[in-house]
C-alpha positions as CSV (number, residue, x, y, z in Angstrom):
1,X,118.2,102.4,99.4
2,X,115.5,100.6,101.2
3,X,116.3,98.0,103.9
4,X,113.9,95.1,103.6
5,X,113.2,92.9,106.6
6,X,113.0,89.1,106.3
7,X,109.3,89.1,107.0
8,X,108.8,91.4,104.0
9,X,110.8,89.0,101.8
10,X,108.7,86.0,102.9
11,X,105.5,87.8,102.1
12,X,106.9,88.9,98.7
13,X,107.8,85.3,97.8
14,X,104.4,84.1,98.8
15,X,102.4,86.9,97.1
16,X,104.2,89.1,94.6
17,X,104.4,92.7,95.8
18,X,104.6,95.0,92.8
19,X,106.1,97.8,94.7
20,X,109.0,95.7,96.1
21,X,109.4,94.2,92.6
22,X,109.9,97.7,91.2
23,X,112.4,98.5,93.8
24,X,114.3,95.3,93.1
25,X,114.4,96.2,89.4
26,X,115.8,99.6,90.2
27,X,118.4,97.9,92.6
28,X,117.2,100.0,95.5
29,X,116.8,97.2,98.0
30,X,119.0,96.1,100.9
31,X,118.6,93.1,103.2
32,X,120.3,92.1,106.4
33,X,120.1,89.6,109.1
34,X,122.0,91.7,111.5
35,X,119.6,92.8,114.3
36,X,121.7,95.9,115.1
37,X,121.4,97.2,111.5
38,X,117.7,96.6,111.5
39,X,117.4,98.6,114.8
40,X,119.3,101.4,113.3
41,X,117.3,101.4,110.1
42,X,114.1,101.3,112.1
43,X,115.2,104.2,114.2
44,X,116.2,106.2,111.1
45,X,112.8,105.5,109.7
46,X,111.0,106.7,112.8
47,X,113.2,109.9,112.9
48,X,112.3,110.6,109.2
49,X,108.6,110.1,109.9
50,X,108.7,112.6,112.8
51,X,110.1,115.3,110.5
52,X,106.8,115.3,108.4
C-alpha cells in the first residue's frame, strides 16, 4: 500500500500522473488527512530508504 498525501492528489487531478493512475487501478493507494499517520508513514519511508 502507498500512502498518498493531499498535495499529490491535487497534482494528479490537475495533470494526470500515469504512475498514480496505475496504483489506483491496482487498489494500492491510501489517503489520510491525519497528520500523525502522515508523520508515521513519512518516518517509515525514510527508514526504508536508509536500508538501501
